[in-house]
N, C-alpha and C positions, 0 to 999 in steps of 0.2 A: 342057742343063738351063736352064729359064727361071728368072730371078732374081725372087724375090718382092719386091713393094713393101712398104715399112714392115716389113721383116724384123727390124729392130733393136728394134722395140717389142713389148712383151708386152700381153696383154689386162689391164685395160680401157683402158690408155693408147692402144693402136692405135685403138680405136673412138672414143674422145674426140677424138683427133687428127684422124681422118677427119671426124668431125662438125664440128669447128671449121673445117676447110677448106670443107666444104659450106656452113656458115653464113656464112662470109666471102663466098663467091660469091653466095649467095642474097640476103644483105643488100645487097651492092653492086648487084645487078640490081634489087632493089626500090627502092633510092634513086634509081637512074637513071630507072626507070619512073615513080616517084612525082613526081620533079622535072619530068619531061617532061609528065606529065598536069596538074600544077598550073600549069605555064607555058602550056600550050596550051588547057586547059579551065578558065577562071577559076572556074566554079561548083564544080569538083571540090574545091578547097581548103576551101570552106565546108561541104562535106558531111562532113568528117572531124571530127565531134564525138563525144564519149564517150557511147555509148548506155547504158552502165551508170549514169553520172551522170544522164542524162536521165530514165531510168526510175525509179531509186531515190532520187535526190536526194543520194546519198552519193558521195564521191569514189571513183573506181575504185582498186583496190589498186595498179595500175600508173601511176596519174596522177603526172605529174612525171618519168617515166622519160626521155622524149625531151629535156625541158629539162635534166635532170641530165646526160645524155650530152653535150649541146651545151655546157653549162658546163664539164664536165670537159675536153672538147676545146679549150676556150678558156683552160684553166688556172685556172678559178675553182672550186677544190676545195671550199671551204666552201659555196658556192651549190649545187654538185652534191650534196653531202651533204644539204642542206636539202630539195631537190626529191625525191631518192630515193637513199638510202644504198646500196641494193643494187647500183646501177649501178657504183659505184666497186669494190665487191667483185668483181663479175662481170668487169669490164674488167681489173682487176689480176690476178686469178686466171687468166683466159683468156689474157691476153698472156704471163704467166709460164709457163703450161703449154705454150702453143703454141711459144714460143721455145725452151724446154728440150727439147721433143720434136723440134723441127727440128734442134737441135744434136746430139741423139742420132743422127738420120738422117744428117746431114752428116759426123759423125765416125765413122760406121759402127759405132756402139755403144761407142766408147771413152769418150765423155762420158756420164755417167748423168744422166738427166732426172728431173723431178718424178714421183713415183708418185701415181696417182689413189687417193684415199681417199673413202669414202662420207660422211665427216663434212663434206666440202666442200659437199655438197648440204644437209646439215642446217644448217650455218652460214648458207648463203645463204638458205634458207627461213626461218630464225629472224630474220635481218635484215629480210627482206621482211615478215614478220608484225608485228614490232616497229614498223617504219616505218609500216605501215598503221594500227595501233592508235594510234600517236602522232598521225597525221593526224586521226583521229576524235576524240581526247580533248583535244588542245591547242586551246583557243579562239583563233580568229584565224589558224590555220594556213592560209596562202594558197597556193593552187595555180594 
């Protein structure tokens, strides 16, 4: 009898765990490709401007996300919050969930991992919307 992969995870945890693995692989490949393109084709780096901001004149709802992630990776938590608060929420939740589900797998179900709740999406979307409204309302909010 063939052993099932991820047999110690129930739905929706299994789906989220698999999606996280696919996302890690996709982001890693994108970073490698993007870095290679920027280093070999100098004009490519200049083409990466925000089309939303060019067309509307308003900051994009995701503006600051890359800088927030960079600041977070360099340990600058307050700067990361300033640029985009949702980045910290997504990274902390994603890492905690991924590690807990990996422990479930490694322990063959003996360790209980985080359960997925729909309010995670609601909280993340709320932070995203609040952050965007603050960017529009606060005078001098620099991105």
